[in-house]
N, C-alpha and C positions, 0 to 999 in steps of 0.2 A: 504493500500500500504506500510506503514511503516513496518508492520509485515513481508511482503514479503521480503523487503530490508534487514532487520536485520536477517531474517532467512537465506538468501543467504550468508550474511557476515559470519554467524556462520559456514556454510558449507565450505566456503573458508578457514577459520581459522582451522577447523578440518582436512581438506584435507592436508593443509600444514604441520601440526604437525604429522599426521599419516604417510604420505609418508616418511617424513624425519626420523622418528623413524625406519622405516623398513630398509632404506639404511644405517642409522647410526649403526645399530646393527651388520652389517657385517664387519665394519671397526673400531670398537671402540679401539682396541689395537693399530692399526696403528696411529690413530688420537692422542692418548695420547703420543705416542713416538714422533710424529711430533711436538706436542706442547712443549715437553721438549727440543727438539733440537732448536726450533725457538723462544722460549719465549723471549730471550734477543733481537733478531733482531726486533721482533714485537713491543717491547717497544720503541726501537730507531726509527723505521719507521712504524708508525701505519697505513699509507695509502697504503702500498705495496700490500695488498691482495685484494684491491678493484677491481672489475671486471666490464667489459663492456658487456652488453647483448643486442643482437638484435634477432628479431624473428617475427613470424606470429601468428595471433590469429583469432578466430571466435566464434560466439555465436548468441544471439538474443537480440533484443530490445523489452521490454514490454512497449509500448507507451501509455501514459495517456494524452489524449487531453482534455484540460480544457478551459472554457470560452465559448463565443458565436460567431457565424458567420452567416451572413445573405446573402441569394441570392436575388438580387434585379433586377427586370425587369423594366427599366425606373424609375418611382417613386414608383412602387409597390413592396413591400417586399413579395417575393414568399414563402420563408421558413426561419426560424431562427433555427439553429442547436446548440445544447448544449451538450458539453462533449462527450466522447467516448473513446474507447480503440482499440488497435491493436497490432499485432506481426510482427516484421520485422527482416530480416537477417542482420548479422554484419560480416564483414571480413576485415582484415587490417594488417598493419605492425607496429611494435613498437620497442623502444629501451630504455634501462636503462643505462644512462651515469653517472658514479660516480662524485659527486661534493665534498663530504666530507665523513667523517666516517658515514656510514649507510644512507647517503642522496644521492638521484639520481635525475637527470633531465630525464624526460620520455616523449618524443614526440611520437605521434601516428598519422597515416593517415589511414582512413578506409572508406569503403562504409557502410552506414546504411540505413535500411528501416524504416522510421518514420511514416508510414501510419496507417490507421485504419478506423473506421466507426463513423461518427458523426450522432447523432440522433435528429430529430425534435420532437416537442410535438405531442402527439396523437390527432386525431380529428375524428369526426363521420360524415358520409354521408348516405343518403338513397340509398338503392340498391333494385333491383327487385330480390327477393329470389324465393324459391320453390313455385310452383303453381301461379307464377306471383304476389306474395304478396310483397308489399313494406315493408322493414325492415331496421333497423339501422346496419351499419357495422363500425368497428373501423379501422382506417388507421394510418400509420406513414411513413414519408419520411426519407430516409437515404442518407448520402453522403459518398461514398467510395473513398479513395485515397491511393496511395502507398508512395508518397513523398520520392523517392530515393534521398539520400543525401551523398555528399562527405564531410567528417568531419576531421578536424585537432584539436587534443588535445595537449595542452602544460601543462604537469603536473609535479609536484614534488612528489617524493615517499620517505617516511622515513621508514626504516626497524626497527621496535621496538622490534621484537623478532628475532635477527640475526641468531641464531642457527637453526631456522626453516624457515627463509626467509620471515616472515610475515611482511607486510608493510601497511601503510595507504597512500593514494594518494589524491591529490587535485590540481585543477588548472582551467584554462579557456578552453573553447571549441568554435570553430567556424565552421559553416557548410554552404554548398551551395546546395540548393535543385535543382535537375536536371530536374524534371518534375512537372508541376503544374496541371496536368490533374485530373479530377474527374468524377465519375459516380453518378448520382442521381437516386434513385429508390423509388417507392411507394409500400408499403407492407400492406396486409390485416392481421390484428391481430385477429379480431373476427367478426362474429362467426366462429367456425370451420367448415370445409367442404365447404367454399366459395372460388371460384377461379376466376381468370380473364377469360373473354369470350374466348372460344376456346382453353384453356390451363388447366393444372392441377397445375398451379403455383399460389402462394399467393404473388408473387413479380413481379413488372413490371418496366422496365427501362424507365425513363422519359427523361433523357438527358445525353449526354457526352460532356464535355466542359473543359475549363481551367480557373483557378482562375485569376481574373484581380486585378490590384493594389496589387500584391502579393510581399512580401519581401522574396526573395530567399536566402538572406544572413542572417544567424541565429547565435546568440551568446548565450552562457550559461556558467554555472559553474558546475564542476563535482567533486564529492568526492567519495571515495570508499575504499575497502579493498582487498588485494591480497596476494599472496605468490609466491616465486620463489623456487621451490622444485627441488633440484639436483637429477638427475637419472643417471648421468655419469659425467666424468670429465668436459665435455664441453656442456652438454645438461641439461636443466631444463624445467619442466612443470610449467605453470603459470596460475592457476585459479584466477579469479578476478571478482568482481562485483562493478559497478559504478552506482551512482545516478546522473541524469542530472537535473539541475535547469535552466529552460529557462529564458532568459532576453529579448528576442525579440518576439513580436507578428507577426504572419504571415501576417496580414493586420490590419490596424486601420480604414479601410473604414466602414462606417455605424456603428461606435462605436464598431467594433469587438474587442474582447479581446482574441482571440484564440491563445493558446500556447501549446507546447507539452513538458511535462516532461517525463522521462523514467528511467527504471531500466535496466541495461545492464550486464547480466552474460556472461562471456566469458572464453574460455580455450585456452592458447597459448603454443607454443614451443619456447624456447629461446636458443640461441647458444652463448657461451662465446667467445669473441674475445681476 
């Protein structure tokens, strides 16, 4: 997962530099003239050129579910699920408000899909196969959920390559899970060519329900890399990738340790105020 994160960071960095070089090439003479005319004023008033940006963004969450979670019926543990992954949509609004030279306060409000599939350990059972011969089959239970979440990020962003708008960001994140619904299924893994009675499917839905003793309020820390690439006087594109470190488990019932970390690549459009 670290290789994926650092790879996406490299793409953001390259994107910021490449686009900026393209647009800078068409106005290099004007820029030099402007700098000569404004150099004295900029020294006297270093904060005058700080801009406020607001805009929208969208992308995906690559969700990494870690830890264990058990479904319990009375005093009987039905299944214990371990780890899993999933993809969810991301859409929201953000702002970059200048605090000091190259430093911004960056709040964001977004919808995030944090779902995925948790998998239980494989097990074997006897089945009646061809010619009514009893044979062994391998099964696994899966738990699927979408976990739609409204998320608020409070980040600080520092532009360390100002001429290309490249910045690092870090801060805290809080989210509220809107739905606790899940679907449990049983799946035939082996042997091949074995299906549930009357179907051609190797998967069978067992239950649809909602998590109990579930912590809908989630907290975490986010860090990442992005760029604000000007494409006109008042519009910039904003590629960014964030990594989310969870601080809150979804539930601690039955010694559950289930949390979700995620990698979030997004692309935004920012407008200068």
